[in-house]
C-alpha positions in Angstrom: 35.8 46.6 -10.7 34.0 44.1 -12.3 30.8 44.9 -14.2 27.9 43.3 -11.9 25.1 42.4 -13.6 21.7 43.9 -11.4 19.4 41.1 -10.5 15.9 42.6 -9.6 12.6 40.7 -8.1 9.6 42.4 -7.9 6.3 40.7 -5.9 2.9 41.7 -5.7 1.8 41.4 -2.2 -1.6 43.2 -2.7 -3.1 39.9 -1.7 -1.2 40.0 1.8 -0.5 43.6 2.9 -0.1 42.8 6.5 3.4 41.2 5.5 4.4 44.4 3.4 3.4 46.5 6.6 5.1 43.8 9.4 8.5 44.2 6.9 8.4 47.8 6.9 7.8 48.3 10.7 10.4 45.9 11.4 12.9 47.1 9.0 12.5 50.7 10.7 12.8 48.9 14.0 16.2 47.6 13.1 17.3 50.2 11.7 17.7 48.6 8.4 16.8 47.6 4.8 13.6 46.1 3.7 16.1 44.0 1.6 18.3 43.1 4.3 15.5 41.2 6.2 14.1 39.6 3.2 17.6 38.4 2.6 18.2 37.3 6.0 15.0 35.5 5.7 15.4 33.8 2.2 18.9 32.8 3.4 17.1 31.2 7.0 14.8 29.5 4.5 17.4 27.8 2.0 19.4 27.0 4.4 16.8 25.2 6.5 15.9 23.7 2.9 19.3 22.3 2.5 19.6 20.8 6.1 16.6 18.7 5.6 18.0 17.3 2.4 20.9 16.4 3.9 19.3 14.6 7.0 16.6 12.8 4.5 19.4 11.4 2.6 21.4 10.3 5.9 18.3 8.8 6.9 18.1 7.4 3.7 20.9 5.6 3.7 20.4 3.9 7.0 17.6 2.9 6.2 18.3 1.1 3.6 20.9 -0.6 5.5 18.1 -1.6 7.8 16.3 -3.5 4.5 17.6 -6.8 4.9 16.1 -10.0 4.8 17.0 -11.2 8.4 14.3 -8.0 9.4 11.3 -9.4 7.6 10.6 -11.4 10.7 9.1 -8.2 12.4 6.8 -7.0 9.1 4.5 -10.3 10.5 4.2 -8.9 14.4 
């Protein structure tokens, strides 16, 4: 078995106690852990960010193809 390094995060949610309560309730309803819910939420968040980045890069490429002298006639319309 490999020696795994422990990685821990700690956040103070004293300014958002309703989030902590919703997390506790949802974990109890689903019969899962709070960690599992937070992990799933973070994975979804980063997947969305990554997808958005890919879409922006693809759009940037398309718009570069449109950027040519022939299209400057439309700038005055």
